[in-house]
Every structure is written in C-alpha cells, then in structure tokens.
C-alpha positions in Angstrom: -2.7 39.7 2.8 -2.6 36.6 0.7 -4.7 33.6 1.9 -3.9 30.3 0.4 -7.0 28.3 -0.5 -9.3 31.4 -0.7 -10.8 33.0 -3.8 -9.5 36.5 -3.3 -6.4 38.6 -2.7 -6.6 41.8 -0.7 -3.9 44.5 -1.2 -3.4 48.0 0.1 -2.7 51.3 -1.8 -4.0 51.8 -5.3 -4.2 48.2 -6.2 -7.4 47.5 -4.2 -9.1 44.1 -4.3 -8.7 41.7 -7.2 -10.9 38.6 -7.6 -8.8 35.7 -8.9 -11.0 32.7 -8.5 -9.7 29.1 -8.3 -10.1 27.3 -11.7 -9.6 24.0 -9.9 -11.7 24.0 -6.7 -10.6 21.6 -4.0 -12.9 19.0 -2.5 -12.6 17.7 1.1 -11.9 14.2 2.3 -14.2 12.5 4.8 -14.2 9.4 7.1 -17.1 7.7 8.7 -17.3 4.6 11.0 -20.3 2.9 9.3 -20.3 0.2 11.9 -17.9 -1.1 14.6 -14.6 -1.8 13.0 -15.7 -0.7 9.5 -14.6 2.7 8.2 -15.4 4.5 4.9 -12.9 7.0 3.6 -13.8 9.2 0.6 -12.6 12.0 -1.6 -13.5 13.2 -5.1 -11.6 10.3 -6.7 -12.0 7.2 -4.4 -14.2 5.6 -1.9 -12.4 3.2 0.4 -13.8 0.7 2.8 -11.5 -0.4 5.6 -12.6 -3.4 7.7 -10.5 -4.5 10.6 -7.4 -2.8 9.1 -7.7 -4.2 5.6 -9.1 -2.6 2.5 -12.2 -4.6 1.4 -13.4 -2.1 -1.2 -11.6 0.6 -3.2 -14.0 2.2 -5.7 -12.6 4.4 -8.5 -15.2 7.1 -9.0 -13.5 8.4 -12.2 -13.0 5.0 -13.7 -16.4 3.8 -12.4 -15.0 0.4 -11.3 -14.0 -1.6 -8.2 -10.2 -1.9 -7.8 -10.1 -4.8 -5.2 -10.9 -8.3 -6.4 -14.2 -9.7 -5.2 -13.8 -11.0 -1.7 -10.2 -9.8 -1.5 -8.5 -8.0 1.3 -5.9 -5.4 0.3 -3.2 -4.2 2.8 -3.4 -7.6 4.3 -0.2 -8.3 6.3 1.0 -12.0 6.1 3.9 -13.8 7.6 5.7 -16.9 6.4 8.4 -19.3 7.7 11.6 -18.4 6.0 14.0 -21.4 6.0 16.1 -21.5 2.8 18.3 -24.5 2.0 21.4 -22.3 1.9 22.5 -18.8 2.5 19.8 -17.5 4.9 20.3 -13.8 4.2 20.3 -14.2 0.4 18.2 -17.1 -0.7 14.4 -17.3 -0.8 12.7 -20.6 -1.6 9.3 -20.8 -3.3 8.0 -23.4 -0.7 7.9 -20.7 2.0 4.6 -19.6 0.4 3.0 -22.8 1.8 3.4 -21.4 5.4 1.3 -18.3 4.8 -0.4 -16.9 7.9 -2.6 -13.7 8.0 -2.0 -11.2 10.8 -5.2 -10.1 12.5 -6.0 -6.6 13.7 -6.3 -6.0 17.4 -7.6 -2.4 17.2 -8.7 0.2 14.6 -9.5 3.8 15.1 -9.8 7.1 13.2 -6.5 9.1 13.4 -7.4 12.1 11.1 -10.8 13.4 10.4 -10.2 15.9 7.6 -11.1 18.0 5.8 -7.7 17.9 4.1 -6.6 14.4 5.3 -8.5 11.4 6.7 -6.8 8.3 8.1 -7.5 5.1 9.9 -4.9 3.5 12.1 -4.8 -0.3 12.9 -2.6 -2.2 15.3 -1.8 -5.9 14.9 0.2 -8.4 16.9 2.9 -10.4 15.1 4.2 -12.4 18.1 4.9 -11.8 21.8 7.8 -9.5 20.9 6.7 -8.0 17.6 3.9 -5.8 16.5 2.9 -3.4 13.6 0.8 -0.3 13.2 -0.6 0.5 9.8 -2.2 3.9 8.8 -4.4 4.1 5.7 -4.9 7.7 4.5 -6.8 9.6 1.8 -6.1 13.3 1.0 -8.5 15.9 -0.3 -7.9 16.6 -4.0 -8.5 19.2 -6.7 -10.3 18.2 -9.9 -7.2 18.0 -12.0 -5.0 16.3 -9.4 -4.0 12.6 -9.2 -4.9 10.8 -6.1 -3.7 7.7 -4.3 -4.4 5.7 -1.2 -1.4 6.2 1.2 -0.3 3.6 3.7 2.3 4.1 6.4 3.6 1.3 8.5 5.5 1.2 11.8 6.8 -2.2 12.9 8.6 -3.5 16.0 10.4 -6.6 14.5 12.0 -9.2 16.8 11.6 -12.4 14.8 13.7 -15.4 13.8 13.6 -16.8 10.3 10.3 -15.2 9.4 9.2 -13.3 6.3 6.7 -10.4 6.5 4.8 -9.3 3.4 1.7 -7.2 2.5 -0.8 -8.3 -0.1 -3.1 -6.5 -2.6 -5.5 -8.7 -4.6 -6.7 -6.4 -7.5 -9.4 -6.7 -10.1 -6.9 -6.6 -13.0 -5.5 -9.6 -14.9 -2.4 -10.0 -17.2 0.1 -12.7 -17.9 2.9 -10.2 -17.1 3.6 -7.5 -14.5 6.0 -4.6 -14.8 8.6 -3.5 -12.3 10.7 -0.4 -12.1 14.4 -1.1 -11.7 17.6 0.8 -12.0 17.7 2.4 -15.5 14.5 0.8 -16.8 11.6 -1.5 -16.5 11.5 -5.3 -16.4 8.5 -7.6 -17.0 7.9 -10.9 -15.3 5.2 -13.6 -15.6 2.3 -13.7 -13.2 1.9 -17.5 -13.5 4.0 -20.7 -12.7 3.4 -22.6 -15.9 7.0 -23.7 -16.2 9.9 -24.2 -13.9 11.5 -21.0 -15.5 8.4 -19.1 -14.5 8.4 -20.4 -11.0 12.0 -19.4 -10.6 10.9 -15.8 -11.1 8.3 -15.8 -8.3 10.2 -13.1 -6.3 12.2 -10.3 -7.8 13.9 -7.0 -7.1 11.8 -3.8 -7.6 12.7 -0.2 -6.8 10.0 2.4 -6.7 6.9 0.7 -8.2 5.2 -2.4 -9.6 2.4 -2.3 -12.1 -0.3 -4.7 -13.2 -2.4 -3.5 -16.2 -4.9 -4.7 -18.7 -6.4 -2.9 -21.7 -7.5 0.5 -20.6 -6.8 0.1 -16.9 -4.0 -0.6 -14.5 -2.9 -0.7 -10.8 0.4 0.6 -9.5 1.9 0.0 -6.0 4.6 2.5 -5.1 7.0 2.3 -2.1 9.9 4.3 -0.9 12.3 1.7 0.6 11.5 -2.0 0.0 12.9 -3.9 -3.0 11.2 -7.3 -3.1 8.0 -7.9 -5.0 5.9 -10.8 -6.4 2.7 -11.0 -8.5 0.8 -14.2 -8.9 -2.4 -14.1 -10.9 -4.1 -10.9 -9.7 -2.3 -11.0 -6.2 0.4 -8.3 -5.8 2.6 -8.9 -2.9 5.2 -6.5 -1.5 8.0 -8.0 0.7 8.7 -6.0 3.8 11.0 -7.8 6.3 13.0 -10.9 6.8 14.7 -12.3 9.9 17.8 -14.3 8.9 20.2 -15.3 11.6 23.4 -15.8 9.5 25.7 -14.2 8.9 24.2 -11.4 11.1 22.0 -12.6 13.9 20.6 -9.1 14.4 19.8 -8.1 10.8 16.7 -5.9 10.4 15.8 -6.1 14.1 14.2 -3.2 15.9 11.6 -0.5 15.1 11.2 0.3 11.4 9.0 2.6 9.3 7.7 2.0 5.7 5.5 3.9 3.2 3.6 2.4 0.3 
C-alpha cells in the first residue's frame, strides 16, 4: 500500500516497512472570515485579505513585503464606455479611460475551506442582463514550491459598446513593463510623457505581464486574454468588449477566464 502525502510505505513479503520521510513537508492553507465581508486566506507563502471581493492586502511572507499598493484594490473589476471613432471591433481609443466605473460586489462567501485549497467567491452585477462571479483561491504549498494567488472568473456578458477590465495596483514601480508575446518579450512605457507613449497605452500580450524593480517583481498570468495596460503601478488586464459591428453578437454569452 502506498499512501500519497504520508511518511511511510508499507509492503508485504520480505521487504517489510521502509521509512522514507518527506524532505519537503507540506503546509496547509486556511481561510477565516475576520469580520462580515472580510476574509483572510493564508498559506506558507502568502497572506491575502479579501474585502467585498477585492484584494486589499497581499503580504509576501518570504519577501517580507506588501504586494498591493497602499489603499489599492486588486482584482477590482471596472467597466468603461467603448466608442471608438472608427472600426468598433478593432480600435480602442485612450479617452475611454475617462469613463471608468467600478463594479461593486453583491455577495461574498467561502467556497473552499482547505486544508489543500481555500477560496472565496464573490458575485457582482454588471447591468440588468450581465453579471460576474469571481473566485480567489490559495493552495497549500511545500517549502520548495512556488505559490500564486489564483483567480477564476465566470461572466454572463450581454452588453453594448462596453469594455470590461480587471485592475491590480501593485507596490512596484518602473518606467517600463514587460509582456510575453509570440517568440519573445516586448517592453512598453508605464507613463504618458509623449504622444508616442500614449499611443502605446494598450497592447497585445499572450501569457503574462511583468512589472519589476531592483530585486522584486510582480507577474500577472492569464490563459486566454490578450489585451493589457500598465500605467504607473496600475496593471490592468482587458477581459471583454462589446462591439456591434461587424458582428452584433460578438463575445456575447457565458464565458470563463483564469488569471
């Protein structure tokens, strides 16, 4: 009999019992509702505070530093008016950022209680016809294993000329951010000092975006969305648009994302 996660292997015949011992013992993950609407998720690497569906604190125990910018709200879903001058399905204009509106949580609850996985699920209303459900998870880790905060999102999207994004204000600063693209990495400015810089406010990105400074960095990974923007210390992943030309039904329906 071989039991995964235990410290022994028991065998029959002449082999007997052999102690193998795990050189990298696992630690459990936990979740606690510290007060109404505020949850604390923890494993050996991170301590995460989730308030009304957004991450208000993400403390890196190994790095001994706070990841989220002071007063910031990570995993904050925001929606914009999306009315480009030409070519609805292709163009994005920088002035759409002036119409930013935060989506507010309607309900949060613990979905998984561990010890191997903990998660908090939050529902938010986009409009009378659209909604989203976001799940923030943290897994138990071993001492030598990399850890991350996982976020799944389920969306019912029935909008017209709107742009949905999710924001991550981080406590890291650089004049450039890096983005993984086909066959390599590109860097783009995190400021709008010139018209050339402003023209690069939104760009394509495949699997990850990274903002780093000397000795520390933050990466946001995703499995299916290809638009990204970083301004100052605010990293913003583009999720959904709702153009009505040439296809009036583009991107409509129930969708799932992971980041």
